Structures are given as structure tokens and as C-alpha cells.
N, C-alpha and C positions, 0 to 999 in steps of 0.2 A: 504494500500500500504506500502511496506517495505521502510525503510529509504534508502536503497541502490537504489531502483527504483526511489524514489523521488529525490535523489541527482543526479542520472544519467540524469533524465529529466531536472533538473535545469542546469546542465552542457551543455546539448545539446542546450537548449534555449539560453544560454550565447554565445556559439560558433556560433550559427546561427545568432545572433544579431551582433557579431563581424564580421562575414563573410559578412553580408549585408553592414556594414560600410566599410570594405575593398574593396568591389566591388565599392561602391560609390566613394571611394578615388582613385580608379584605382591602387591599391597597389597589383600588381600581386604576389609578394612574399608572402605577408600576406594571400592572397586568397589561394595560394597553400598550405601553412602551415595549415591554418584553415580548408581547405577541407580535408586534411589528418586527422586532429584531429576529425572532424565530422564523417568521415568514420569509424574511430576507435571506437568512442562512439556508433555509430549505430550498429556496429558489436557486441560490448559487449551487447547492449540491445537485439539484436536478439538471441545471445547465451543464454541469461537468460530469454527469453520469455517475455520481457518487451515491451509493446505497447507504442511507443513514438509519435504517431500521434497527440496527443493533447498536448498543452503547459503544463508545470508543474503546473501552477496556476489552471488549469482546473481539474487536476486529484487528487486534495487533498481530 
């Protein structure tokens, strides 16, 4: 796996974890910002043909 793909997966995992925390804290603004960030990362992954269904630690 390329370094780019690995870094992208790590970033997606981090944003998903942050999003879970924001949901739990009922922080609507953070949820909105993080959802946008996640959408952007997933779009980049799709454009580069990177499968992000598995967490980064599983794909090493």
C-alpha cells in the first residue's frame, strides 16, 4: 500500500473517531464541520481508487 493511501486511511479513522465524540457531546457545529471533512476525505479516496472500508491498522 502506498504511503498516500495509508495516510488517507489514518486521517479518515481520526475524523470518524472525532465525529463519534462530537455526536456524543451533542456538538452540532463540530458534527457539521467533521462531516464535511469526512466527505472530502472519502471523495479523495474514491478519486484515487482507495478502498477505505477497513480501518488503517487492518490494511498494513
